[in-house]
mmCIF file of the N, C-alpha and C atoms, coordinates in Angstrom:
data_MODEL
# 
_entry.id   MODEL 
# 
loop_
_atom_site.group_PDB 
_atom_site.id 
_atom_site.type_symbol 
_atom_site.label_atom_id 
_atom_site.label_alt_id 
_atom_site.label_comp_id 
_atom_site.label_asym_id 
_atom_site.label_entity_id 
_atom_site.label_seq_id 
_atom_site.pdbx_PDB_ins_code 
_atom_site.Cartn_x 
_atom_site.Cartn_y 
_atom_site.Cartn_z 
_atom_site.occupancy 
_atom_site.B_iso_or_equiv 
_atom_site.pdbx_formal_charge 
_atom_site.auth_seq_id 
_atom_site.auth_comp_id 
_atom_site.auth_asym_id 
_atom_site.auth_atom_id 
_atom_site.pdbx_PDB_model_num 
ATOM 1   N N  . MET A 1 1  ? 9.721   18.915  -11.388 1.00 0.00 ? 1  MET A N  1 
ATOM 2   C CA . MET A 1 1  ? 9.921   17.895  -10.403 1.00 0.00 ? 1  MET A CA 1 
ATOM 3   C C  . MET A 1 1  ? 8.717   16.953  -10.340 1.00 0.00 ? 1  MET A C  1 
ATOM 4   N N  . VAL A 1 2  ? 8.117   16.679  -11.481 1.00 0.00 ? 2  VAL A N  1 
ATOM 5   C CA . VAL A 1 2  ? 6.972   15.774  -11.559 1.00 0.00 ? 2  VAL A CA 1 
ATOM 6   C C  . VAL A 1 2  ? 7.427   14.478  -12.195 1.00 0.00 ? 2  VAL A C  1 
ATOM 7   N N  . THR A 1 3  ? 6.976   13.363  -11.630 1.00 0.00 ? 3  THR A N  1 
ATOM 8   C CA . THR A 1 3  ? 7.294   12.045  -12.155 1.00 0.00 ? 3  THR A CA 1 
ATOM 9   C C  . THR A 1 3  ? 6.028   11.412  -12.697 1.00 0.00 ? 3  THR A C  1 
ATOM 10  N N  . PHE A 1 4  ? 6.100   10.840  -13.884 1.00 0.00 ? 4  PHE A N  1 
ATOM 11  C CA . PHE A 1 4  ? 4.963   10.156  -14.486 1.00 0.00 ? 4  PHE A CA 1 
ATOM 12  C C  . PHE A 1 4  ? 5.235   8.656   -14.514 1.00 0.00 ? 4  PHE A C  1 
ATOM 13  N N  . VAL A 1 5  ? 4.232   7.881   -14.110 1.00 0.00 ? 5  VAL A N  1 
ATOM 14  C CA . VAL A 1 5  ? 4.340   6.423   -14.110 1.00 0.00 ? 5  VAL A CA 1 
ATOM 15  C C  . VAL A 1 5  ? 3.224   5.881   -14.994 1.00 0.00 ? 5  VAL A C  1 
ATOM 16  N N  . PRO A 1 6  ? 3.552   5.293   -16.145 1.00 0.00 ? 6  PRO A N  1 
ATOM 17  C CA . PRO A 1 6  ? 2.508   4.736   -17.013 1.00 0.00 ? 6  PRO A CA 1 
ATOM 18  C C  . PRO A 1 6  ? 1.839   3.534   -16.347 1.00 0.00 ? 6  PRO A C  1 
ATOM 19  N N  . ILE A 1 7  ? 0.509   3.473   -16.459 1.00 0.00 ? 7  ILE A N  1 
ATOM 20  C CA . ILE A 1 7  ? -0.222  2.347   -15.864 1.00 0.00 ? 7  ILE A CA 1 
ATOM 21  C C  . ILE A 1 7  ? -1.020  1.575   -16.900 1.00 0.00 ? 7  ILE A C  1 
ATOM 22  N N  . GLY A 1 8  ? -0.770  1.827   -18.156 1.00 0.00 ? 8  GLY A N  1 
ATOM 23  C CA . GLY A 1 8  ? -1.435  1.087   -19.217 1.00 0.00 ? 8  GLY A CA 1 
ATOM 24  C C  . GLY A 1 8  ? -2.294  1.984   -20.091 1.00 0.00 ? 8  GLY A C  1 
ATOM 25  N N  . GLY A 1 9  ? -2.366  1.646   -21.358 1.00 0.00 ? 9  GLY A N  1 
ATOM 26  C CA . GLY A 1 9  ? -3.155  2.441   -22.291 1.00 0.00 ? 9  GLY A CA 1 
ATOM 27  C C  . GLY A 1 9  ? -2.624  3.861   -22.351 1.00 0.00 ? 9  GLY A C  1 
ATOM 28  N N  . LYS A 1 10 ? -3.526  4.817   -22.288 1.00 0.00 ? 10 LYS A N  1 
ATOM 29  C CA . LYS A 1 10 ? -3.134  6.229   -22.306 1.00 0.00 ? 10 LYS A CA 1 
ATOM 30  C C  . LYS A 1 10 ? -3.104  6.815   -20.900 1.00 0.00 ? 10 LYS A C  1 
ATOM 31  N N  . LEU A 1 11 ? -3.190  5.967   -19.894 1.00 0.00 ? 11 LEU A N  1 
ATOM 32  C CA . LEU A 1 11 ? -3.247  6.436   -18.513 1.00 0.00 ? 11 LEU A CA 1 
ATOM 33  C C  . LEU A 1 11 ? -1.867  6.442   -17.862 1.00 0.00 ? 11 LEU A C  1 
ATOM 34  N N  . ALA A 1 12 ? -1.654  7.427   -17.003 1.00 0.00 ? 12 ALA A N  1 
ATOM 35  C CA . ALA A 1 12 ? -0.412  7.509   -16.239 1.00 0.00 ? 12 ALA A CA 1 
ATOM 36  C C  . ALA A 1 12 ? -0.711  8.180   -14.902 1.00 0.00 ? 12 ALA A C  1 
ATOM 37  N N  . ILE A 1 13 ? 0.063   7.843   -13.917 1.00 0.00 ? 13 ILE A N  1 
ATOM 38  C CA . ILE A 1 13 ? -0.032  8.479   -12.606 1.00 0.00 ? 13 ILE A CA 1 
ATOM 39  C C  . ILE A 1 13 ? 1.119   9.466   -12.508 1.00 0.00 ? 13 ILE A C  1 
ATOM 40  N N  . SER A 1 14 ? 0.840   10.643  -11.990 1.00 0.00 ? 14 SER A N  1 
ATOM 41  C CA . SER A 1 14 ? 1.912   11.609  -11.797 1.00 0.00 ? 14 SER A CA 1 
ATOM 42  C C  . SER A 1 14 ? 1.995   11.994  -10.333 1.00 0.00 ? 14 SER A C  1 
ATOM 43  N N  . TYR A 1 15 ? 3.199   12.269  -9.883  1.00 0.00 ? 15 TYR A N  1 
ATOM 44  C CA . TYR A 1 15 ? 3.370   12.723  -8.512  1.00 0.00 ? 15 TYR A CA 1 
ATOM 45  C C  . TYR A 1 15 ? 4.597   13.614  -8.424  1.00 0.00 ? 15 TYR A C  1 
ATOM 46  N N  . SER A 1 16 ? 4.643   14.376  -7.349  1.00 0.00 ? 16 SER A N  1 
ATOM 47  C CA . SER A 1 16 ? 5.772   15.281  -7.144  1.00 0.00 ? 16 SER A CA 1 
ATOM 48  C C  . SER A 1 16 ? 6.096   15.330  -5.659  1.00 0.00 ? 16 SER A C  1 
ATOM 49  N N  . GLY A 1 17 ? 7.087   16.086  -5.323  1.00 0.00 ? 17 GLY A N  1 
ATOM 50  C CA . GLY A 1 17 ? 7.453   16.262  -3.928  1.00 0.00 ? 17 GLY A CA 1 
ATOM 51  C C  . GLY A 1 17 ? 6.647   17.359  -3.255  1.00 0.00 ? 17 GLY A C  1 
ATOM 52  N N  . TYR A 1 18 ? 5.663   17.891  -3.960  1.00 0.00 ? 18 TYR A N  1 
ATOM 53  C CA . TYR A 1 18 ? 4.850   18.968  -3.432  1.00 0.00 ? 18 TYR A CA 1 
ATOM 54  C C  . TYR A 1 18 ? 3.609   18.426  -2.729  1.00 0.00 ? 18 TYR A C  1 
ATOM 55  N N  . GLY A 1 19 ? 2.847   19.295  -2.094  1.00 0.00 ? 19 GLY A N  1 
ATOM 56  C CA . GLY A 1 19 ? 1.623   18.895  -1.397  1.00 0.00 ? 19 GLY A CA 1 
ATOM 57  C C  . GLY A 1 19 ? 0.563   18.386  -2.355  1.00 0.00 ? 19 GLY A C  1 
ATOM 58  N N  . VAL A 1 20 ? -0.319  17.539  -1.833  1.00 0.00 ? 20 VAL A N  1 
ATOM 59  C CA . VAL A 1 20 ? -1.421  16.986  -2.610  1.00 0.00 ? 20 VAL A CA 1 
ATOM 60  C C  . VAL A 1 20 ? -2.713  17.471  -1.978  1.00 0.00 ? 20 VAL A C  1 
ATOM 61  N N  . TYR A 1 21 ? -3.598  18.013  -2.820  1.00 0.00 ? 21 TYR A N  1 
ATOM 62  C CA . TYR A 1 21 ? -4.840  18.603  -2.327  1.00 0.00 ? 21 TYR A CA 1 
ATOM 63  C C  . TYR A 1 21 ? -6.030  18.066  -3.103  1.00 0.00 ? 21 TYR A C  1 
ATOM 64  N N  . TYR A 1 22 ? -7.189  18.076  -2.464  1.00 0.00 ? 22 TYR A N  1 
ATOM 65  C CA . TYR A 1 22 ? -8.443  17.755  -3.139  1.00 0.00 ? 22 TYR A CA 1 
ATOM 66  C C  . TYR A 1 22 ? -8.873  18.966  -3.953  1.00 0.00 ? 22 TYR A C  1 
ATOM 67  N N  . PRO A 1 23 ? -9.846  18.783  -4.867  1.00 0.00 ? 23 PRO A N  1 
ATOM 68  C CA . PRO A 1 23 ? -10.314 19.927  -5.657  1.00 0.00 ? 23 PRO A CA 1 
ATOM 69  C C  . PRO A 1 23 ? -10.818 21.109  -4.817  1.00 0.00 ? 23 PRO A C  1 
ATOM 70  N N  . ASP A 1 24 ? -11.275 20.850  -3.589  1.00 0.00 ? 24 ASP A N  1 
ATOM 71  C CA . ASP A 1 24 ? -11.740 21.944  -2.727  1.00 0.00 ? 24 ASP A CA 1 
ATOM 72  C C  . ASP A 1 24 ? -10.605 22.543  -1.893  1.00 0.00 ? 24 ASP A C  1 
ATOM 73  N N  . ASN A 1 25 ? -9.364  22.204  -2.236  1.00 0.00 ? 25 ASN A N  1 
ATOM 74  C CA . ASN A 1 25 ? -8.136  22.703  -1.601  1.00 0.00 ? 25 ASN A CA 1 
ATOM 75  C C  . ASN A 1 25 ? -7.896  22.191  -0.181  1.00 0.00 ? 25 ASN A C  1 
ATOM 76  N N  . THR A 1 26 ? -8.602  21.160  0.245   1.00 0.00 ? 26 THR A N  1 
ATOM 77  C CA . THR A 1 26 ? -8.281  20.542  1.528   1.00 0.00 ? 26 THR A CA 1 
ATOM 78  C C  . THR A 1 26 ? -7.104  19.593  1.316   1.00 0.00 ? 26 THR A C  1 
ATOM 79  N N  . VAL A 1 27 ? -6.307  19.422  2.352   1.00 0.00 ? 27 VAL A N  1 
ATOM 80  C CA . VAL A 1 27 ? -5.097  18.611  2.229   1.00 0.00 ? 27 VAL A CA 1 
ATOM 81  C C  . VAL A 1 27 ? -5.402  17.130  2.347   1.00 0.00 ? 27 VAL A C  1 
ATOM 82  N N  . THR A 1 28 ? -4.554  16.317  1.749   1.00 0.00 ? 28 THR A N  1 
ATOM 83  C CA . THR A 1 28 ? -4.661  14.865  1.887   1.00 0.00 ? 28 THR A CA 1 
ATOM 84  C C  . THR A 1 28 ? -3.586  14.339  2.815   1.00 0.00 ? 28 THR A C  1 
ATOM 85  N N  . GLN A 1 29 ? -2.491  15.079  2.919   1.00 0.00 ? 29 GLN A N  1 
ATOM 86  C CA . GLN A 1 29 ? -1.387  14.615  3.742   1.00 0.00 ? 29 GLN A CA 1 
ATOM 87  C C  . GLN A 1 29 ? -1.742  14.730  5.223   1.00 0.00 ? 29 GLN A C  1 
ATOM 88  N N  . ARG A 1 30 ? -1.371  13.721  5.979   1.00 0.00 ? 30 ARG A N  1 
ATOM 89  C CA . ARG A 1 30 ? -1.612  13.607  7.412   1.00 0.00 ? 30 ARG A CA 1 
ATOM 90  C C  . ARG A 1 30 ? -3.086  13.462  7.781   1.00 0.00 ? 30 ARG A C  1 
ATOM 91  N N  . THR A 1 31 ? -3.974  13.451  6.787   1.00 0.00 ? 31 THR A N  1 
ATOM 92  C CA . THR A 1 31 ? -5.391  13.244  7.077   1.00 0.00 ? 31 THR A CA 1 
ATOM 93  C C  . THR A 1 31 ? -5.906  11.977  6.408   1.00 0.00 ? 31 THR A C  1 
ATOM 94  N N  . GLY A 1 32 ? -5.197  11.489  5.417   1.00 0.00 ? 32 GLY A N  1 
ATOM 95  C CA . GLY A 1 32 ? -5.613  10.289  4.714   1.00 0.00 ? 32 GLY A CA 1 
ATOM 96  C C  . GLY A 1 32 ? -6.519  10.600  3.545   1.00 0.00 ? 32 GLY A C  1 
ATOM 97  N N  . VAL A 1 33 ? -6.735  9.603   2.732   1.00 0.00 ? 33 VAL A N  1 
ATOM 98  C CA . VAL A 1 33 ? -7.581  9.743   1.555   1.00 0.00 ? 33 VAL A CA 1 
ATOM 99  C C  . VAL A 1 33 ? -9.030  9.524   1.958   1.00 0.00 ? 33 VAL A C  1 
ATOM 100 N N  . LYS A 1 34 ? -9.902  10.394  1.463   1.00 0.00 ? 34 LYS A N  1 
ATOM 101 C CA . LYS A 1 34 ? -11.333 10.264  1.751   1.00 0.00 ? 34 LYS A CA 1 
ATOM 102 C C  . LYS A 1 34 ? -11.892 9.061   0.998   1.00 0.00 ? 34 LYS A C  1 
ATOM 103 N N  . ILE A 1 35 ? -12.632 8.243   1.700   1.00 0.00 ? 35 ILE A N  1 
ATOM 104 C CA . ILE A 1 35 ? -13.264 7.084   1.063   1.00 0.00 ? 35 ILE A CA 1 
ATOM 105 C C  . ILE A 1 35 ? -14.642 7.518   0.601   1.00 0.00 ? 35 ILE A C  1 
ATOM 106 N N  . ASP A 1 36 ? -14.819 7.621   -0.717  1.00 0.00 ? 36 ASP A N  1 
ATOM 107 C CA . ASP A 1 36 ? -16.100 8.058   -1.244  1.00 0.00 ? 36 ASP A CA 1 
ATOM 108 C C  . ASP A 1 36 ? -16.856 6.936   -1.949  1.00 0.00 ? 36 ASP A C  1 
ATOM 109 N N  . VAL A 1 37 ? -16.216 5.785   -2.117  1.00 0.00 ? 37 VAL A N  1 
ATOM 110 C CA . VAL A 1 37 ? -16.876 4.613   -2.693  1.00 0.00 ? 37 VAL A CA 1 
ATOM 111 C C  . VAL A 1 37 ? -16.637 3.443   -1.738  1.00 0.00 ? 37 VAL A C  1 
ATOM 112 N N  . PRO A 1 38 ? -17.562 3.197   -0.833  1.00 0.00 ? 38 PRO A N  1 
ATOM 113 C CA . PRO A 1 38 ? -17.357 2.105   0.129   1.00 0.00 ? 38 PRO A CA 1 
ATOM 114 C C  . PRO A 1 38 ? -17.418 0.731   -0.548  1.00 0.00 ? 38 PRO A C  1 
ATOM 115 N N  . VAL A 1 39 ? -16.603 -0.180  -0.079  1.00 0.00 ? 39 VAL A N  1 
ATOM 116 C CA . VAL A 1 39 ? -16.558 -1.546  -0.592  1.00 0.00 ? 39 VAL A CA 1 
ATOM 117 C C  . VAL A 1 39 ? -16.604 -2.490  0.603   1.00 0.00 ? 39 VAL A C  1 
ATOM 118 N N  . LYS A 1 40 ? -17.513 -3.449  0.549   1.00 0.00 ? 40 LYS A N  1 
ATOM 119 C CA . LYS A 1 40 ? -17.618 -4.412  1.652   1.00 0.00 ? 40 LYS A CA 1 
ATOM 120 C C  . LYS A 1 40 ? -17.165 -5.788  1.184   1.00 0.00 ? 40 LYS A C  1 
ATOM 121 N N  . ARG A 1 41 ? -16.301 -6.389  1.989   1.00 0.00 ? 41 ARG A N  1 
ATOM 122 C CA . ARG A 1 41 ? -15.865 -7.761  1.722   1.00 0.00 ? 41 ARG A CA 1 
ATOM 123 C C  . ARG A 1 41 ? -16.799 -8.714  2.441   1.00 0.00 ? 41 ARG A C  1 
ATOM 124 N N  . THR A 1 42 ? -17.012 -9.859  1.847   1.00 0.00 ? 42 THR A N  1 
ATOM 125 C CA . THR A 1 42 ? -17.818 -10.897 2.473   1.00 0.00 ? 42 THR A CA 1 
ATOM 126 C C  . THR A 1 42 ? -16.947 -12.128 2.686   1.00 0.00 ? 42 THR A C  1 
ATOM 127 N N  . LEU A 1 43 ? -17.441 -13.037 3.464   1.00 0.00 ? 43 LEU A N  1 
ATOM 128 C CA . LEU A 1 43 ? -16.717 -14.285 3.688   1.00 0.00 ? 43 LEU A CA 1 
ATOM 129 C C  . LEU A 1 43 ? -16.543 -15.031 2.370   1.00 0.00 ? 43 LEU A C  1 
ATOM 130 N N  . LEU A 1 44 ? -17.568 -15.005 1.535   1.00 0.00 ? 44 LEU A N  1 
ATOM 131 C CA . LEU A 1 44 ? -17.497 -15.682 0.242   1.00 0.00 ? 44 LEU A CA 1 
ATOM 132 C C  . LEU A 1 44 ? -16.421 -15.060 -0.644  1.00 0.00 ? 44 LEU A C  1 
ATOM 133 N N  . ASN A 1 45 ? -16.306 -13.713 -0.623  1.00 0.00 ? 45 ASN A N  1 
ATOM 134 C CA . ASN A 1 45 ? -15.232 -13.048 -1.382  1.00 0.00 ? 45 ASN A CA 1 
ATOM 135 C C  . ASN A 1 45 ? -13.866 -13.536 -0.920  1.00 0.00 ? 45 ASN A C  1 
ATOM 136 N N  . ALA A 1 46 ? -13.690 -13.643 0.384   1.00 0.00 ? 46 ALA A N  1 
ATOM 137 C CA . ALA A 1 46 ? -12.411 -14.088 0.933   1.00 0.00 ? 46 ALA A CA 1 
ATOM 138 C C  . ALA A 1 46 ? -12.126 -15.534 0.551   1.00 0.00 ? 46 ALA A C  1 
ATOM 139 N N  . ILE A 1 47 ? -13.136 -16.387 0.625   1.00 0.00 ? 47 ILE A N  1 
ATOM 140 C CA . ILE A 1 47 ? -12.955 -17.799 0.266   1.00 0.00 ? 47 ILE A CA 1 
ATOM 141 C C  . ILE A 1 47 ? -12.570 -17.926 -1.203  1.00 0.00 ? 47 ILE A C  1 
ATOM 142 N N  . ARG A 1 48 ? -13.204 -17.143 -2.050  1.00 0.00 ? 48 ARG A N  1 
ATOM 143 C CA . ARG A 1 48 ? -12.921 -17.176 -3.493  1.00 0.00 ? 48 ARG A CA 1 
ATOM 144 C C  . ARG A 1 48 ? -11.668 -16.368 -3.863  1.00 0.00 ? 48 ARG A C  1 
ATOM 145 N N  . ASP A 1 49 ? -11.061 -15.718 -2.869  1.00 0.00 ? 49 ASP A N  1 
ATOM 146 C CA . ASP A 1 49 ? -9.865  -14.897 -3.070  1.00 0.00 ? 49 ASP A CA 1 
ATOM 147 C C  . ASP A 1 49 ? -10.115 -13.812 -4.123  1.00 0.00 ? 49 ASP A C  1 
ATOM 148 N N  . GLU A 1 50 ? -11.293 -13.177 -4.026  1.00 0.00 ? 50 GLU A N  1 
ATOM 149 C CA . GLU A 1 50 ? -11.669 -12.122 -4.963  1.00 0.00 ? 50 GLU A CA 1 
ATOM 150 C C  . GLU A 1 50 ? -11.178 -10.771 -4.446  1.00 0.00 ? 50 GLU A C  1 
ATOM 151 N N  . ASP A 1 51 ? -10.658 -9.966  -5.343  1.00 0.00 ? 51 ASP A N  1 
ATOM 152 C CA . ASP A 1 51 ? -10.207 -8.619  -4.996  1.00 0.00 ? 51 ASP A CA 1 
ATOM 153 C C  . ASP A 1 51 ? -11.374 -7.663  -5.236  1.00 0.00 ? 51 ASP A C  1 
ATOM 154 N N  . VAL A 1 52 ? -12.242 -7.516  -4.237  1.00 0.00 ? 52 VAL A N  1 
ATOM 155 C CA . VAL A 1 52 ? -13.445 -6.710  -4.397  1.00 0.00 ? 52 VAL A CA 1 
ATOM 156 C C  . VAL A 1 52 ? -13.135 -5.224  -4.547  1.00 0.00 ? 52 VAL A C  1 
ATOM 157 N N  . VAL A 1 53 ? -12.030 -4.762  -3.982  1.00 0.00 ? 53 VAL A N  1 
ATOM 158 C CA . VAL A 1 53 ? -11.644 -3.359  -4.134  1.00 0.00 ? 53 VAL A CA 1 
ATOM 159 C C  . VAL A 1 53 ? -11.276 -3.089  -5.595  1.00 0.00 ? 53 VAL A C  1 
ATOM 160 N N  . MET A 1 54 ? -10.498 -3.979  -6.188  1.00 0.00 ? 54 MET A N  1 
ATOM 161 C CA . MET A 1 54 ? -10.122 -3.821  -7.598  1.00 0.00 ? 54 MET A CA 1 
ATOM 162 C C  . MET A 1 54 ? -11.352 -3.928  -8.493  1.00 0.00 ? 54 MET A C  1 
ATOM 163 N N  . GLN A 1 55 ? -12.239 -4.865  -8.204  1.00 0.00 ? 55 GLN A N  1 
ATOM 164 C CA . GLN A 1 55 ? -13.463 -5.013  -8.993  1.00 0.00 ? 55 GLN A CA 1 
ATOM 165 C C  . GLN A 1 55 ? -14.294 -3.737  -8.953  1.00 0.00 ? 55 GLN A C  1 
ATOM 166 N N  . LYS A 1 56 ? -14.438 -3.151  -7.767  1.00 0.00 ? 56 LYS A N  1 
ATOM 167 C CA . LYS A 1 56 ? -15.211 -1.923  -7.604  1.00 0.00 ? 56 LYS A CA 1 
ATOM 168 C C  . LYS A 1 56 ? -14.546 -0.766  -8.350  1.00 0.00 ? 56 LYS A C  1 
ATOM 169 N N  . ALA A 1 57 ? -13.217 -0.696  -8.282  1.00 0.00 ? 57 ALA A N  1 
ATOM 170 C CA . ALA A 1 57 ? -12.483 0.356   -8.991  1.00 0.00 ? 57 ALA A CA 1 
ATOM 171 C C  . ALA A 1 57 ? -12.685 0.233   -10.496 1.00 0.00 ? 57 ALA A C  1 
ATOM 172 N N  . LEU A 1 58 ? -12.613 -0.983  -11.020 1.00 0.00 ? 58 LEU A N  1 
ATOM 173 C CA . LEU A 1 58 ? -12.817 -1.190  -12.455 1.00 0.00 ? 58 LEU A CA 1 
ATOM 174 C C  . LEU A 1 58 ? -14.245 -0.857  -12.871 1.00 0.00 ? 58 LEU A C  1 
ATOM 175 N N  . GLU A 1 59 ? -15.234 -1.205  -12.037 1.00 0.00 ? 59 GLU A N  1 
ATOM 176 C CA . GLU A 1 59 ? -16.627 -0.838  -12.298 1.00 0.00 ? 59 GLU A CA 1 
ATOM 177 C C  . GLU A 1 59 ? -16.763 0.683   -12.359 1.00 0.00 ? 59 GLU A C  1 
ATOM 178 N N  . TYR A 1 60 ? -16.139 1.368   -11.418 1.00 0.00 ? 60 TYR A N  1 
ATOM 179 C CA . TYR A 1 60 ? -16.205 2.826   -11.352 1.00 0.00 ? 60 TYR A CA 1 
ATOM 180 C C  . TYR A 1 60 ? -15.602 3.455   -12.610 1.00 0.00 ? 60 TYR A C  1 
ATOM 181 N N  . LEU A 1 61 ? -14.432 2.976   -13.000 1.00 0.00 ? 61 LEU A N  1 
ATOM 182 C CA . LEU A 1 61 ? -13.787 3.512   -14.198 1.00 0.00 ? 61 LEU A CA 1 
ATOM 183 C C  . LEU A 1 61 ? -14.610 3.259   -15.445 1.00 0.00 ? 61 LEU A C  1 
ATOM 184 N N  . LYS A 1 62 ? -15.196 2.073   -15.550 1.00 0.00 ? 62 LYS A N  1 
ATOM 185 C CA . LYS A 1 62 ? -16.033 1.753   -16.695 1.00 0.00 ? 62 LYS A CA 1 
ATOM 186 C C  . LYS A 1 62 ? -17.256 2.653   -16.728 1.00 0.00 ? 62 LYS A C  1 
ATOM 187 N N  . LEU A 1 63 ? -17.854 2.895   -15.558 1.00 0.00 ? 63 LEU A N  1 
ATOM 188 C CA . LEU A 1 63 ? -19.012 3.782   -15.454 1.00 0.00 ? 63 LEU A CA 1 
ATOM 189 C C  . LEU A 1 63 ? -18.670 5.196   -15.907 1.00 0.00 ? 63 LEU A C  1 
ATOM 190 N N  . LYS A 1 64 ? -17.440 5.636   -15.643 1.00 0.00 ? 64 LYS A N  1 
ATOM 191 C CA . LYS A 1 64 ? -16.980 6.963   -16.040 1.00 0.00 ? 64 LYS A CA 1 
ATOM 192 C C  . LYS A 1 64 ? -16.479 7.012   -17.477 1.00 0.00 ? 64 LYS A C  1 
ATOM 193 N N  . GLY A 1 65 ? -16.509 5.867   -18.176 1.00 0.00 ? 65 GLY A N  1 
ATOM 194 C CA . GLY A 1 65 ? -16.068 5.821   -19.562 1.00 0.00 ? 65 GLY A CA 1 
ATOM 195 C C  . GLY A 1 65 ? -14.563 5.700   -19.728 1.00 0.00 ? 65 GLY A C  1 
ATOM 196 N N  . ILE A 1 66 ? -13.875 5.274   -18.660 1.00 0.00 ? 66 ILE A N  1 
ATOM 197 C CA . ILE A 1 66 ? -12.427 5.096   -18.713 1.00 0.00 ? 66 ILE A CA 1 
ATOM 198 C C  . ILE A 1 66 ? -12.147 3.592   -18.692 1.00 0.00 ? 66 ILE A C  1 
ATOM 199 N N  . HIS A 1 67 ? -11.644 3.075   -19.804 1.00 0.00 ? 67 HIS A N  1 
ATOM 200 C CA . HIS A 1 67 ? -11.303 1.645   -19.822 1.00 0.00 ? 67 HIS A CA 1 
ATOM 201 C C  . HIS A 1 67 ? -10.181 1.359   -20.747 1.00 0.00 ? 67 HIS A C  1 
# 
């Protein structure tokens, strides 16, 4: 009962109807996703219509060697 959604390259997202847990076995459901990489928007980002969250995510993936 797992569904895979390709997101480009060799990457895919998978999900199921089962519970989702962090590596330390704490739940994500009803508690929300932990924010471990803070991103701050500025007025200039908004004026330029920059997606700072996406930029930060791409930086993170590149840093981890995933591109």
